[in-house]
C-alpha positions as CSV (number, residue, x, y, z in Angstrom):
1,M,-24.6,358.1,317.1
2,L,-26.6,361.3,317.8
3,H,-27.2,362.3,321.4
4,Q,-30.9,361.7,322.4
5,P,-32.4,364.8,324.0
6,V,-34.1,364.3,327.4
7,L,-37.8,364.9,327.8
8,L,-38.2,365.8,324.2
9,T,-41.9,365.0,323.9
10,E,-42.7,367.0,327.0
11,V,-40.6,370.0,325.9
12,L,-42.4,370.0,322.5
13,E,-45.8,369.8,324.2
14,L,-45.1,372.6,326.6
15,S,-43.3,374.9,324.1
16,G,-46.6,376.1,322.5
17,P,-46.5,377.6,319.1
18,A,-42.9,378.8,319.5
19,R,-41.4,380.5,316.4
20,R,-38.3,382.1,317.9
21,V,-36.4,379.8,320.2
22,V,-33.3,380.4,322.3
23,D,-31.5,377.2,323.3
24,G,-29.0,378.3,326.0
25,T,-27.4,374.8,326.3
26,V,-27.7,373.6,322.7
27,G,-25.3,370.6,323.2
28,D,-25.5,368.4,320.1
29,G,-28.6,370.2,319.0
30,G,-31.3,367.5,319.7
31,H,-33.9,369.8,321.2
32,A,-33.1,372.6,318.8
33,A,-33.4,370.4,315.8
34,A,-36.8,369.1,316.9
35,L,-38.0,372.7,317.4
36,A,-36.5,373.8,314.1
37,G,-38.4,371.0,312.5
38,R,-41.6,372.6,313.5
39,G,-40.6,375.8,311.8
40,A,-38.9,377.7,314.6
41,A,-35.8,380.0,314.2
42,I,-33.0,379.1,316.6
43,L,-30.5,381.1,318.5
44,G,-28.3,378.7,320.4
45,T,-25.2,378.8,322.6
46,D,-23.0,376.3,324.5
47,R,-19.8,376.5,326.4
48,D,-18.4,373.5,324.7
49,P,-16.9,374.3,321.3
50,G,-17.2,370.6,320.3
51,A,-20.9,370.6,321.0
52,I,-21.4,373.7,318.8
53,A,-19.5,372.1,316.0
54,R,-21.8,369.0,316.2
55,A,-24.9,371.1,316.5
56,R,-23.9,373.1,313.3
57,V,-23.9,369.8,311.4
58,R,-27.3,368.7,312.9
59,L,-28.9,372.1,312.2
60,D,-27.2,372.7,308.8
61,R,-30.5,373.3,306.9
62,A,-32.3,375.0,309.7
63,D,-32.7,378.7,310.4
64,A,-30.2,378.7,313.2
65,R,-27.4,380.9,314.6
66,L,-25.1,379.2,317.0
67,L,-22.5,380.8,319.3
68,T,-19.9,379.5,321.7
69,G,-20.4,380.8,325.2
70,S,-22.5,380.8,328.3
71,F,-26.2,381.6,328.5
72,D,-25.5,384.0,331.4
73,A,-22.9,386.0,329.5
74,P,-23.9,389.7,329.0
75,E,-23.0,389.7,325.3
76,F,-25.2,386.6,324.7
77,L,-28.1,388.1,326.7
78,E,-27.8,391.2,324.6
79,Q,-28.3,389.1,321.5
80,V,-31.2,387.2,323.1
81,R,-33.0,390.5,323.8
82,A,-32.6,391.6,320.1
83,F,-33.8,388.1,319.0
84,R,-37.0,388.5,321.1
85,P,-37.7,384.8,321.7
86,D,-41.0,383.3,322.6
87,L,-39.3,380.2,324.1
88,V,-36.0,379.8,326.0
89,L,-34.8,376.3,326.8
90,L,-32.0,375.3,329.2
91,D,-31.0,371.7,329.5
92,L,-28.5,371.8,332.3
93,G,-25.7,369.4,333.2
94,V,-23.5,367.5,330.8
95,S,-24.4,365.2,327.9
96,S,-23.8,361.5,327.6
97,R,-21.2,362.2,325.0
98,Q,-19.3,364.5,327.4
99,L,-19.5,362.0,330.2
100,D,-18.2,359.2,327.9
101,D,-15.3,361.2,326.6
102,P,-12.3,360.5,329.0
103,E,-10.3,363.5,327.5
104,L,-12.9,366.0,328.9
105,G,-12.3,364.7,332.4
106,F,-15.9,364.4,333.6
107,T,-15.7,360.6,334.1
108,F,-14.5,358.5,337.0
109,R,-13.2,355.8,334.7
110,P,-9.6,354.9,335.5
111,D,-6.8,357.3,334.6
112,A,-9.0,360.1,333.2
113,P,-7.7,363.6,333.6
114,L,-9.3,365.7,336.2
115,D,-10.5,368.5,333.9
116,M,-14.3,369.0,334.0
117,R,-14.3,372.4,332.3
118,M,-17.4,372.8,330.2
119,S,-15.5,375.0,327.8
120,G,-12.8,372.4,327.2
121,E,-9.2,373.8,327.1
122,S,-10.2,377.5,326.8
123,G,-8.8,378.5,330.1
124,G,-9.9,378.5,333.7
125,A,-9.2,376.2,336.6
126,T,-9.6,372.5,336.1
127,A,-11.0,370.0,338.6
128,A,-7.4,369.1,339.5
129,D,-6.6,372.8,340.2
130,Y,-9.7,372.9,342.4
131,L,-9.0,369.8,344.4
132,N,-5.3,370.8,344.9
133,S,-5.8,374.4,346.0
134,V,-9.2,375.0,347.6
135,P,-9.2,375.2,351.4
136,E,-10.4,372.2,353.3
137,P,-13.6,373.9,354.7
138,E,-14.7,374.9,351.2
139,L,-14.1,371.4,349.9
140,A,-16.3,370.1,352.7
141,R,-19.1,372.6,351.8
142,T,-18.9,371.5,348.2
143,F,-19.3,367.8,349.1
144,A,-22.1,368.5,351.6
145,E,-24.1,371.0,349.6
146,L,-23.5,369.8,346.1
147,G,-22.9,366.1,346.7
148,D,-25.2,365.4,349.6
149,E,-22.3,363.7,351.3
150,P,-22.8,363.1,355.0
151,R,-19.1,362.5,355.5
152,A,-18.1,365.6,353.6
153,R,-15.6,366.8,356.3
154,R,-13.8,363.5,356.5
155,L,-13.6,363.4,352.7
156,A,-12.2,367.0,352.5
157,A,-9.7,366.1,355.2
158,E,-8.6,363.0,353.3
159,I,-8.1,365.0,350.1
160,A,-6.1,367.6,352.0
161,R,-3.9,364.9,353.5
162,R,-3.3,363.1,350.2
163,R,-2.7,366.3,348.1
164,A,0.1,367.3,350.6
165,R,2.0,364.2,349.5
166,E,1.0,364.0,345.8
167,P,-1.1,366.4,343.7
168,F,-4.4,365.1,342.3
169,T,-4.1,364.8,338.5
170,T,-6.4,361.9,337.5
171,S,-9.7,360.3,338.3
172,D,-7.9,357.6,340.2
173,H,-6.7,360.0,342.9
174,L,-10.2,361.2,343.7
175,V,-11.7,357.7,343.5
176,R,-9.1,356.4,346.0
177,A,-9.8,359.3,348.4
178,I,-13.6,358.5,348.2
179,R,-13.0,354.8,348.9
180,A,-10.7,355.6,351.8
181,V,-13.6,357.5,353.5
182,L,-16.7,355.8,352.2
183,G,-15.2,352.3,352.4
184,P,-14.3,349.6,349.8
185,R,-18.0,349.0,349.0
186,S,-18.4,352.5,347.7
187,G,-19.2,352.4,344.0
188,P,-20.3,354.3,340.9
189,A,-23.3,356.0,342.6
190,D,-21.0,357.5,345.2
191,F,-18.3,358.5,342.7
192,A,-21.0,360.1,340.4
193,R,-22.2,362.3,343.3
194,I,-18.8,363.5,344.3
195,F,-17.5,364.0,340.7
196,Q,-20.7,365.9,339.9
197,A,-20.3,368.1,342.9
198,V,-16.7,369.0,341.8
199,R,-17.9,369.7,338.3
200,I,-20.6,372.0,339.4
201,A,-18.1,373.9,341.6
202,V,-15.4,374.1,338.9
203,N,-17.9,375.5,336.4
204,H,-19.8,377.8,338.8
205,E,-22.9,376.3,337.5
206,L,-25.4,377.4,340.2
207,E,-24.1,380.9,340.1
208,R,-24.4,381.0,336.3
209,L,-28.0,379.7,336.6
210,E,-29.0,382.3,339.1
211,R,-27.6,385.1,337.0
212,G,-28.9,383.8,333.7
213,L,-32.6,383.0,334.7
214,V,-33.6,386.6,335.2
215,G,-31.8,387.9,332.1
216,L,-33.4,385.2,329.9
217,R,-36.9,385.8,331.5
218,D,-36.7,389.5,330.8
219,A,-35.7,388.9,327.2
220,L,-38.8,386.8,326.4
221,S,-41.6,388.3,324.3
222,P,-44.9,388.8,326.1
223,G,-46.5,385.4,326.7
224,G,-43.2,383.6,326.1
225,R,-42.0,380.6,328.0
226,L,-38.9,379.6,329.9
227,A,-38.3,375.9,330.2
228,V,-35.5,374.4,332.3
229,I,-34.4,370.8,332.6
230,S,-32.3,370.2,335.7
231,Y,-30.5,367.1,337.0
232,H,-29.3,368.2,340.4
233,S,-31.3,369.1,343.5
234,G,-29.4,372.5,343.8
235,E,-30.3,373.4,340.2
236,D,-33.9,372.4,340.6
237,R,-34.2,374.3,343.9
238,I,-33.0,377.5,342.2
239,V,-35.4,377.1,339.3
240,K,-38.3,376.2,341.6
241,Q,-37.8,379.1,343.9
242,A,-37.4,381.6,341.0
243,F,-40.5,380.5,339.2
244,R,-42.6,380.5,342.4
245,D,-41.4,384.0,343.3
246,W,-42.1,385.3,339.8
247,A,-45.6,383.9,339.9
248,R,-46.4,385.7,343.2
249,A,-48.0,389.2,343.2
250,C,-46.1,390.2,346.3
251,V,-42.6,389.2,347.4
252,C,-42.2,391.7,350.3
253,P,-40.9,390.3,353.6
254,P,-43.7,389.3,356.1
255,A,-42.7,392.2,358.4
256,V,-43.6,394.9,355.8
257,P,-47.2,396.0,356.5
258,V,-47.8,397.5,353.0
259,C,-46.7,396.0,349.7
260,I,-43.7,398.0,348.3
261,C,-42.6,395.5,345.7
262,R,-43.9,395.0,342.1
263,G,-47.4,394.2,343.4
264,R,-48.2,391.9,340.5
265,P,-47.1,388.5,339.2
266,L,-44.6,388.4,336.4
267,G,-46.3,385.3,334.9
268,T,-47.7,381.9,335.7
269,L,-46.3,378.5,336.5
270,M,-47.1,376.0,333.7
271,T,-45.7,373.1,335.8
272,R,-46.9,373.0,339.5
273,R,-44.7,370.0,339.9
274,P,-41.6,369.1,337.9
275,I,-42.2,366.8,335.0
276,R,-40.1,363.6,335.1
277,P,-39.1,361.2,332.4
278,S,-41.4,358.2,331.7
279,A,-40.3,354.7,332.7
280,G,-39.9,354.0,329.0
281,E,-37.5,356.9,328.5
282,I,-35.5,355.9,331.6
283,A,-35.2,352.3,330.3
284,T,-33.7,353.5,327.0
285,N,-31.6,356.3,328.6
286,P,-30.9,355.6,332.3
287,R,-29.0,359.0,332.6
288,A,-32.4,360.7,332.2
289,R,-33.7,359.4,335.5
290,S,-32.8,362.5,337.5
291,A,-34.2,365.0,335.0
292,R,-36.8,367.5,336.1
293,L,-38.6,369.9,333.7
294,R,-40.2,373.1,334.9
295,V,-41.8,375.8,332.7
296,F,-42.7,379.4,333.4
297,Q,-44.8,381.7,331.1
298,V,-44.3,385.4,331.4
299,S,-47.4,387.7,331.3
300,P,-48.8,388.6,327.9
C-alpha cells in the first residue's frame, strides 16, 4: 500500500503555479507525485535508500531526478541552486512505513533493534550506541528538550544504571527503563515521546534543519516558496522563528540605535499560524495529528 502524504490538499493549494519543485524529504514520493501530476519537474532527495527506491517506482513516468542524501548536504544544495526551484518542500520526521518496519529500529514494539538511523545501515551511530555511550547529563537534556519529559534526569540516571550492567540493544531495554521511572501505567504515548527524542538526537535532525533552511531559501527563484511540515515542537519552533525573522525588515538587537542589518524583509509569511490536518484526515491517518505546515515566500 502506498504511503499517504500528510496535508496533501493544503500543500497543493499553497504551492502556487510551481513548475520546478525540490522535495528535500521525498520519502515514498507522495507529495512529489501529486506535484508532478500538475506538470512540475522534481528534484528529490532522502536519506533512506529504500524510500528513494520506492519513490523511483512511483515517479517512473514523471520528470524527476532522485538522489540519496540529506537536504542540508552541500553537494545537494549545489544541485538545488542549479535547478532554480520555485517550490521547496520538507516533510520532516519519519513515514508510517519506517515506523512500522521493525528492522529499521524506530519502533517500540517488542524486541526491535535500537537503530533509528534515517540512512539505514550506511554508517553512523545507532540509537543503541547513543544510549550506551552518551554522558548522563546529555541524555537528560535530550529527554527534557526533545521529549518534554519532566522526569528526564531520573530517566537518564536509570539508563546509566542499567547500561552499566547490560548494554542496550533492543527496544525492550529502553521500554523497561521508561516504565521503571514513569511507572507501570506508562504506555505508547510515553514510549513514542522518548523514542522520538532519541531518534531526533541520533540523526541530528534539528541541526540539519537549521543548516538546511537558509541554503534552501537562498536557492529559490524570486517569488518562490518554502513549505515545511513538522511534527515536533522543536522542529516547528525552528521553522517559525526562521520564517518570522526572514519576514522582518530589521533583525538588529534592541540595543543597536541604528539599523545595521539587511534593512529589508526577505519575503513574506504565507501562513501566520501553522496549518493543521483536518479532523477527517486525522481519522484516516492518526499519525498526521501532530503535523504543522508553514509556508514562506521569498521576495520577487
